[in-house]
C-alpha positions, 0 to 999 in steps of 0.5 A, a space after each residue: 455376434 448376433 445372428 438372425 436366421 430365417 429358415 423355412 421349416 416344413 409343416 407336419 404334413 410336409 408342406 412348406 412355403 414355396 420359398 422353402 420348398 425349392 432346393 435352390 433358394 438358401 435360407 435368409 441369414 442376416 449377420 451383424 458386423 463385428 467390429 474388432 479394431 476397425 476390422 469387420 467380418 461377416 458370417 454367411 450361411 451354407 445350406 445343407 440338405 438332409 436325406 429327406 429333403 429338409 434343409 438344415 442351416 449351417 453357419 460358417 464364419 469367416 472369422 474364428 478365434 485364430 483369424 480374429 487374432 491374426 486380423 487384430 495383430 495385422 491391423 495395428 492392434 497391440 499383440 494379444 497374449 495367448 494363454 500359453 504365452 501368459 502362462 510362460 510369462 507367469 512362469 518366467 516371472 515366477 522363476 525370476 521371483 524365486 531366483 530373486 528370493 533365493 538370492 536374497 535368502 543367500 545374502 541373508 544367510 551369508 550375512 548371518 554366517 559372517 555375523 556368527 563368525 564375527 561373534 565367534 571370533 570376538 568370543 574367542 578373542 575375549 577368551 584368549 584375552 581373559 586367559 592372557 589376563 589370568 596368566 599375566 596375573 598369575 605371573 605377577 603373583 609369582 614374581 611378587 612371591 619371588 621378589 618377597 623371597 629374594 628380599 627375605 633371603 637378602 635380609 637373611 644374608 645381611 644378617 649372616 654377614 653381620 654375624 660373621 663380621 661380628 664373629 670375625 671381629 671377636 676372633 680378631 680381638 681374641 687373637 690380639 689378646 692372645 698374642 699380647 699375652 704370649 708376648 708378655 709370657 715370652 718376656 717373663 720367661 726371658 727375664 726368668 732365664 736371665 735371673 737363672 743365669 745370674 744365680 748360676 754365675 754367682 753360685 759358681 763364683 762362690 764355689 771358686 772362692 771357697 776353694 
């Protein structure tokens, strides 16, 4: 805002112009209009006298910062943000940005935790599967060993059965042979007994005839 101020300044001898010496004549002040969205305000001068009679010019403006903001807002202008409102807006934007960042970090952390959990679960499942495979292989080996032992025992049993069968057959043959021999011996003994009886009978007949 450009101000053009014309004031009467007294000389060194204390004499001034006729216009400035009179107390009633104010200083001539020309104030340019300030355009703010179609609104204008003029600044007027107020003259104050010192104790020595020297006029002191003081400007009083009808439009200060607050008034200009009110005029600007009431005359249809867009609302001006004060530094406090700007700082509050910046704080709100900063807080929302921090919250969004925290939410994003929280989501990423959850995703990482889920991924770690999945990897841990997969690793545990793989370990369990490997243990089951090892156990199954061990059981298969044990079953195979047991099967081989069973087959070996079966062969031994068959061998023993064959041996027992042969031994029994041999004993049966020997028994049959002994029975035959015993029968033959019994027949021989019977013949001998009959011959002995015949001899005794002949001997007793000879003795009777001699008498």
